[in-house]
C-alpha positions as CSV (number, residue, x, y, z in Angstrom):
1,M,135.1,63.6,12.4
2,G,132.3,61.1,13.1
3,Q,134.1,57.8,13.4
4,A,137.6,59.4,13.5
5,K,139.9,58.4,16.4
6,S,142.3,60.5,18.3
7,I,145.9,59.4,17.7
8,V,148.1,59.8,20.8
9,H,151.8,59.2,20.9
10,A,154.2,58.7,23.8
11,R,156.2,61.6,25.3
12,V,159.5,62.3,23.5
13,P,162.4,64.5,24.6
14,L,162.7,68.0,23.1
15,H,166.3,67.1,22.0
16,D,166.3,63.7,20.3
17,T,169.9,62.6,19.4
18,A,168.6,59.9,17.0
19,H,166.8,62.6,14.9
20,A,169.7,65.1,15.3
21,S,172.2,62.7,13.9
22,A,170.1,61.6,10.9
23,A,170.9,62.7,7.4
24,P,169.3,66.1,6.6
25,R,165.8,65.9,5.2
26,P,164.6,68.0,2.2
27,D,162.6,70.2,4.7
28,A,165.7,70.7,7.0
29,V,165.4,73.7,9.4
30,R,167.8,76.5,9.7
31,G,170.3,76.3,12.6
32,H,171.1,73.4,15.0
33,S,169.4,72.0,18.0
34,T,170.9,72.1,21.4
35,P,170.3,70.0,24.5
36,H,167.5,71.2,26.8
37,A,167.0,70.4,30.5
38,G,163.3,69.9,30.1
39,K,161.3,67.5,28.0
40,I,158.2,68.2,25.8
41,G,155.7,65.4,25.1
42,L,153.9,65.2,21.8
43,S,150.5,63.9,20.9
44,V,148.7,64.0,17.5
45,H,144.9,64.1,17.3
46,T,142.7,63.6,14.3
47,D,139.3,63.9,16.1
48,L,138.7,67.5,17.0
49,A,135.8,66.7,19.3
50,A,138.1,64.7,21.5
51,I,140.3,67.7,22.2
52,E,137.6,70.5,22.2
53,Q,137.7,71.1,25.9
54,E,141.5,71.3,26.1
55,W,141.7,73.5,23.0
56,R,139.1,75.9,24.2
57,A,140.7,76.2,27.6
58,F,144.2,76.7,26.1
59,E,143.1,79.4,23.6
60,Q,141.9,81.6,26.5
61,S,145.5,82.3,27.5
62,A,147.5,81.3,24.5
63,D,149.1,83.7,22.0
64,C,147.1,83.2,18.8
65,T,144.8,84.9,16.3
66,P,141.0,84.2,15.9
67,F,141.9,81.9,12.9
68,Q,143.4,79.4,15.4
69,T,140.3,79.3,17.7
70,F,138.4,76.0,18.0
71,D,135.2,77.6,16.7
72,W,136.8,78.8,13.5
73,L,138.7,75.6,12.6
74,S,136.2,73.1,13.7
75,T,133.6,74.9,11.6
76,W,136.0,74.9,8.7
77,Q,136.6,71.1,9.1
78,R,132.9,70.4,9.3
79,H,131.9,72.3,6.2
80,V,135.0,72.3,4.0
81,G,137.6,69.8,5.3
82,T,135.2,66.8,5.5
83,L,133.9,67.4,1.9
84,N,137.4,67.5,0.6
85,G,138.8,64.5,2.4
86,V,141.0,66.5,4.8
87,T,142.2,64.8,7.9
88,P,143.1,67.0,10.9
89,A,146.5,66.4,12.4
90,V,146.5,68.6,15.5
91,V,149.8,68.4,17.4
92,M,149.9,69.1,21.1
93,A,153.2,69.7,22.8
94,R,153.2,69.5,26.6
95,R,155.6,70.4,29.3
96,G,154.5,68.2,32.2
97,S,150.7,68.5,32.3
98,D,150.6,71.9,30.7
99,I,150.2,72.6,26.9
100,A,153.1,74.6,25.6
101,M,152.0,74.6,22.0
102,L,149.0,73.5,19.9
103,L,149.8,73.2,16.2
104,P,146.7,72.7,14.0
105,L,147.9,70.8,10.9
106,A,146.0,68.8,8.3
107,L,146.6,66.1,5.7
108,H,145.2,66.6,2.2
109,K,145.0,63.3,0.2
110,G,146.0,63.0,-3.5
111,F,148.8,61.6,-5.6
112,A,151.2,63.7,-3.5
113,R,149.8,63.9,0.1
114,R,150.2,67.5,1.5
115,L,150.7,68.6,5.1
116,T,149.2,72.1,5.6
117,F,147.7,74.1,8.3
118,L,144.1,73.1,9.2
119,G,141.8,75.6,7.4
120,Q,144.8,77.2,5.7
121,D,143.1,78.6,2.6
122,L,140.3,80.4,4.5
123,S,142.5,81.6,7.4
124,D,144.2,85.0,6.8
125,Y,146.9,84.1,9.4
126,N,148.2,80.5,10.0
127,A,150.2,79.7,13.1
128,P,150.5,77.6,16.2
129,L,148.9,78.6,19.5
130,L,151.6,79.3,22.0
131,A,151.7,79.3,25.8
132,P,152.7,82.8,27.0
133,D,156.1,81.4,28.1
134,F,156.7,79.2,25.0
135,T,159.7,81.2,23.8
136,S,161.5,80.8,27.1
137,V,160.6,77.1,27.4
138,A,161.7,76.1,23.9
139,G,163.7,78.9,22.3
140,P,164.5,78.9,18.5
141,D,167.2,76.2,18.9
142,G,164.9,74.0,21.0
143,F,162.1,74.3,18.4
144,A,164.4,73.0,15.7
145,A,164.6,69.7,17.6
146,L,160.9,69.8,18.4
147,W,160.0,70.3,14.7
148,R,162.0,67.2,13.8
149,D,160.2,65.2,16.5
150,I,156.8,66.5,15.1
151,R,157.8,65.5,11.6
152,A,158.9,62.0,12.7
153,T,155.8,61.5,14.8
154,L,153.5,62.4,11.9
155,Q,155.4,60.2,9.4
156,A,155.3,57.3,11.9
157,T,151.5,57.5,11.8
158,P,150.2,55.7,8.6
159,A,147.1,57.9,8.3
160,L,149.2,61.1,8.4
161,R,152.2,60.3,6.2
162,H,152.8,63.0,3.7
163,D,154.9,63.8,0.6
164,T,155.1,67.6,0.8
165,I,154.7,70.3,3.3
166,A,153.0,73.5,2.3
167,L,152.5,76.1,5.1
168,A,151.2,79.5,4.0
169,K,150.5,82.9,5.4
170,M,152.5,82.7,8.6
171,P,153.0,85.9,10.5
172,E,156.3,86.9,12.0
173,T,154.9,87.2,15.5
174,I,152.2,85.5,17.4
175,G,151.0,87.9,20.1
176,V,154.3,89.2,21.5
177,Q,156.3,86.1,20.7
178,P,158.3,85.3,17.6
179,N,156.7,82.7,15.4
180,P,158.9,79.5,15.9
181,L,158.0,78.1,12.5
182,L,160.0,80.9,10.9
183,I,163.2,78.9,11.6
184,L,162.2,76.9,8.5
185,D,163.4,77.9,5.1
186,V,160.5,80.3,4.5
187,R,159.8,82.7,1.7
188,L,157.7,85.9,1.7
189,N,154.1,85.4,0.8
190,P,153.0,87.3,-2.4
191,A,150.7,89.5,-0.3
192,G,151.2,91.6,2.8
193,A,148.8,92.4,5.7
194,Y,148.0,95.7,7.3
195,E,147.1,97.0,10.7
196,T,146.5,100.3,12.4
197,M,146.4,101.4,16.0
198,L,143.0,103.0,16.9
199,G,143.7,105.3,19.7
200,A,141.0,106.5,22.3
201,D,138.9,109.0,20.3
202,W,137.3,108.6,16.9
203,E,137.5,112.2,15.8
204,Q,141.2,112.5,16.8
205,F,142.0,109.2,15.0
206,Y,140.0,110.2,11.9
207,T,141.6,113.7,11.8
208,A,145.1,112.2,12.1
209,K,144.5,109.7,9.3
210,R,142.7,111.7,6.7
211,S,143.4,115.2,5.4
212,S,140.9,118.0,5.7
213,A,140.2,117.8,2.0
214,T,139.6,114.1,2.2
215,R,137.3,114.4,5.1
216,R,135.4,117.1,3.2
217,R,135.0,114.7,0.2
218,D,133.8,112.0,2.6
219,R,131.1,114.3,4.0
220,T,130.0,115.2,0.5
221,K,129.6,111.6,-0.5
222,V,127.7,110.7,2.6
223,K,125.4,113.7,1.9
224,R,124.8,112.4,-1.6
225,L,124.0,108.9,-0.3
226,G,121.6,110.6,2.1
227,E,119.7,112.1,-0.8
228,M,118.9,108.5,-1.9
229,G,117.6,107.5,1.5
230,E,118.4,107.4,5.2
231,V,122.0,106.2,5.8
232,K,122.2,103.8,8.7
233,F,125.0,101.6,10.2
234,V,123.2,98.3,11.1
235,N,124.3,95.5,13.4
236,P,121.7,92.8,12.9
237,D,121.3,90.4,15.8
238,A,118.4,88.1,14.8
239,S,119.4,84.9,13.1
240,A,117.0,85.4,10.2
241,E,118.3,88.9,9.5
242,L,121.9,87.7,9.9
243,A,121.3,85.0,7.3
244,L,119.8,87.5,4.8
245,T,122.6,89.9,5.4
246,L,125.2,87.2,4.7
247,D,123.3,86.3,1.5
248,A,123.6,89.9,0.4
249,L,127.4,89.8,1.0
250,V,127.7,86.6,-1.0
251,R,125.8,88.1,-3.9
252,Q,127.7,91.3,-3.9
253,K,131.1,89.6,-3.6
254,G,130.1,87.2,-6.4
255,K,129.5,90.1,-8.7
256,S,132.8,91.7,-7.7
257,F,134.7,88.5,-8.3
258,A,133.1,88.2,-11.7
259,R,134.1,91.8,-12.6
260,M,137.7,91.2,-11.5
261,G,137.9,87.8,-13.3
262,V,138.8,85.8,-10.2
263,P,137.2,82.6,-9.0
264,N,134.2,83.0,-6.7
265,I,135.2,81.4,-3.4
266,F,131.6,80.9,-2.4
267,E,131.2,78.4,-5.3
268,R,133.8,76.1,-3.8
269,P,132.4,73.1,-1.8
270,G,131.4,74.0,1.7
271,Y,132.6,77.6,1.7
272,A,129.2,79.2,1.7
273,A,128.0,76.9,4.4
274,F,131.1,77.7,6.5
275,F,130.4,81.4,6.4
276,Q,126.7,80.9,7.0
277,E,127.3,79.1,10.2
278,L,129.9,81.7,11.3
279,A,127.4,84.5,10.7
280,T,124.3,82.9,12.2
281,A,125.2,80.4,15.0
282,P,124.5,82.0,18.4
283,R,127.8,80.7,19.9
284,M,129.7,82.7,17.3
285,R,128.3,86.1,18.3
286,S,131.2,87.0,20.5
287,L,133.7,86.3,17.7
288,V,131.9,87.2,14.4
289,H,130.5,90.7,13.7
290,L,128.2,91.0,10.6
291,S,127.1,94.6,9.7
292,R,125.6,96.7,6.9
293,L,125.4,100.2,5.7
294,D,121.8,100.8,4.6
295,V,120.9,103.6,2.2
296,G,117.1,103.7,2.3
297,Q,115.9,100.3,1.3
298,T,119.3,99.4,-0.3
299,W,121.8,97.3,1.6
300,A,124.6,99.4,0.2
301,A,127.6,97.6,1.9
302,V,128.1,94.5,4.0
303,N,131.0,93.4,6.1
304,L,132.0,90.3,8.0
305,G,134.6,90.9,10.7
306,L,136.0,89.2,13.8
307,T,136.4,90.7,17.2
308,F,139.1,88.9,19.2
309,R,140.7,90.3,22.4
310,D,141.8,93.9,21.7
311,C,141.5,93.7,17.9
312,Y,139.0,94.0,15.1
313,Y,139.8,91.8,12.1
314,H,138.4,93.1,8.7
315,V,137.7,89.8,6.8
316,L,135.1,90.2,4.0
317,A,133.6,93.4,2.6
318,S,131.2,94.0,-0.3
319,Y,129.1,96.8,-1.7
320,D,126.1,97.2,-4.0
321,D,127.0,97.9,-7.6
322,G,123.9,99.9,-8.4
323,E,123.3,103.7,-8.2
324,V,124.7,104.0,-4.6
325,S,128.1,102.7,-5.7
326,R,128.9,106.2,-7.2
327,F,129.3,107.6,-3.8
328,G,131.5,105.1,-2.0
329,P,129.2,103.1,0.3
330,G,132.1,100.7,1.0
331,A,134.3,103.5,2.2
332,A,131.6,105.0,4.4
333,H,130.9,101.6,5.9
334,L,134.6,101.1,6.7
335,R,134.7,104.4,8.6
336,E,131.7,103.2,10.6
337,L,133.5,100.0,11.3
338,L,136.6,101.8,12.5
339,R,134.5,103.9,14.8
340,F,132.6,100.8,16.0
341,A,135.8,99.0,16.9
342,L,137.3,102.0,18.7
343,E,134.1,102.7,20.7
344,R,133.9,99.1,21.8
345,G,137.4,99.2,23.2
346,C,139.5,97.7,20.5
347,K,143.1,98.9,20.4
348,R,143.9,97.7,16.9
349,F,142.2,97.3,13.6
350,D,143.6,94.5,11.4
351,F,142.9,94.8,7.7
352,T,144.3,91.2,7.3
353,I,145.9,89.9,4.1
354,G,145.7,91.8,0.8
355,D,147.4,94.7,-0.8
356,E,144.4,96.9,-1.6
357,P,145.4,100.5,-1.8
358,Y,142.8,101.7,0.7
359,K,144.5,99.7,3.4
360,R,147.7,101.6,3.1
361,E,145.7,104.9,3.4
362,W,144.7,103.9,6.9
363,C,147.6,101.9,8.2
364,E,151.0,102.8,9.5
365,S,152.4,99.3,9.4
366,E,152.6,96.4,7.0
367,K,153.0,92.8,8.3
368,H,155.1,90.4,6.3
369,L,153.7,86.9,5.9
370,H,155.8,83.8,5.1
371,D,155.3,80.5,3.3
372,Y,157.1,77.3,3.5
373,A,157.1,74.6,0.9
374,A,159.3,71.4,1.0
375,A,159.4,67.9,-0.5
376,V,159.5,65.1,2.0
377,T,159.5,62.2,-0.5
378,I,160.4,61.8,-4.2
379,R,156.7,61.8,-5.0
380,G,156.4,65.2,-3.5
381,W,159.3,66.9,-5.3
382,P,157.3,68.0,-8.5
383,S,154.5,69.4,-6.4
384,A,156.8,71.3,-4.0
385,A,158.9,72.7,-6.9
386,V,155.8,73.9,-8.8
387,S,154.4,75.5,-5.6
388,L,157.6,77.3,-4.8
389,G,158.1,78.5,-8.4
390,W,154.6,79.8,-8.7
391,R,154.8,81.7,-5.4
392,R,158.0,83.4,-6.5
393,I,156.5,84.5,-9.8
394,K,153.3,85.7,-8.2
395,R,155.2,87.8,-5.6
396,A,157.4,89.3,-8.3
397,I,154.3,90.3,-10.3
398,K,152.4,91.7,-7.3
399,K,155.4,93.7,-6.0
400,T,156.1,95.2,-9.4
401,E,153.4,97.8,-9.9
402,P,153.4,98.0,-13.7
403,L,153.2,94.2,-14.0
404,W,150.5,93.9,-11.3
405,N,148.4,96.7,-12.9
406,A,148.7,95.0,-16.3
407,A,147.8,91.6,-14.8
408,Q,144.7,93.1,-13.2
409,R,143.6,94.8,-16.4
410,L,144.1,91.6,-18.4
411,R,142.1,89.6,-15.9
412,S,139.2,92.1,-15.9
413,A,139.2,92.3,-19.7
414,V,139.0,88.5,-19.9
415,A,136.1,88.5,-17.4
416,A,134.3,91.2,-19.5
417,M,134.6,89.1,-22.6
418,R,133.3,86.1,-20.9
419,A,130.3,88.1,-19.5
420,K,129.5,89.3,-23.1
421,K,129.6,85.7,-24.4
422,V,127.2,84.7,-21.6
423,D,124.9,87.6,-22.4
424,A,124.9,86.8,-26.1
425,K,124.0,83.2,-25.4
426,S,121.2,84.3,-23.2
427,V,119.8,86.6,-25.9
428,D,120.1,83.7,-28.5
429,K,118.2,81.3,-26.2
430,G,115.6,83.9,-25.5
431,A,115.1,84.5,-29.3
432,E,114.8,80.7,-29.9
433,S,112.2,80.3,-27.1
434,S,110.1,83.1,-28.5
């Protein structure tokens, strides 16, 4: 941001015969465009501050998820994007003076320049923001022509020229509308996402979802936790306590990542600062919900979720790995979160991306997410081919239970061996210093 300028381009027709007659590009869409009576104008913006007011106004009525809100994506750009040399490329499509679609894209520099969604890696769902009547205005055939115009506009802008396109974690619907980007040659993401309808009464919901034997086991575990100290569901509201609560989540997740043998996301440049601002900034209170389950003096479980419209989004969860872990503090905290969401009027509880077994236990529906990878230039072909091949292999492994279980065991075993080596080195250094 800072010195960045907003790039604005002239209005172009939805159906552009020059683009339609050109030779097919490597990222060609499915289907064919058809003439449309109306025209949609395009503008591309690299300075988020310049479009903040319009973006915030549009998101109030647009079909979108919390991961497309200005607060989420501008915070990501400030803490993560800027550190990694990412340039926003936000496309606004207008019909007359009204915004019909806002598509938050970004350019990642490198040998092969990649066009992705803005904040793609840390957003569980990536999509455009759509006006409520977008489908009737554009339609799937109309969007094919609009996508060609978007591509041509970006490539005509020197600062936004790209060699590959890599769009990930796209839902099939945005609100009640079909996702127009799924006309592209998409592939299923390796992971699914899960959601449950909450109903109007907690006890009815809980009884419908869990068997009497399971509910009895839940009560027994909570009783055992209570023997260690008072069990409390805590919603901190002071900035200092919110910051300490997030620190606990980061520590707990870091240990969990180490046990599983996966990279710690909080060690990536800007990630910890991104979540710190989300959790503590006063303007975020209506969007971000940080909570804990306390057992005596132990912060036994922590969760960062999002409340957006009629839905609670379960984003990051952690638990203490000490004595309390034997009695399922994370599961107890989840039940309190479900109750919290229901009692504050949410109609849906979205567990977001990830195939953890506990999600299937609560959810009646799985949401399929889609990825799109394409080469735009010769320079981009190797990168696009590797990306597409890796995603296919990863999905094949994750959707084959024996292979996925074996991969998880191998990953955990490698992590355990690394931990032993670190401990051994610490012992040797301690012996030398003594």
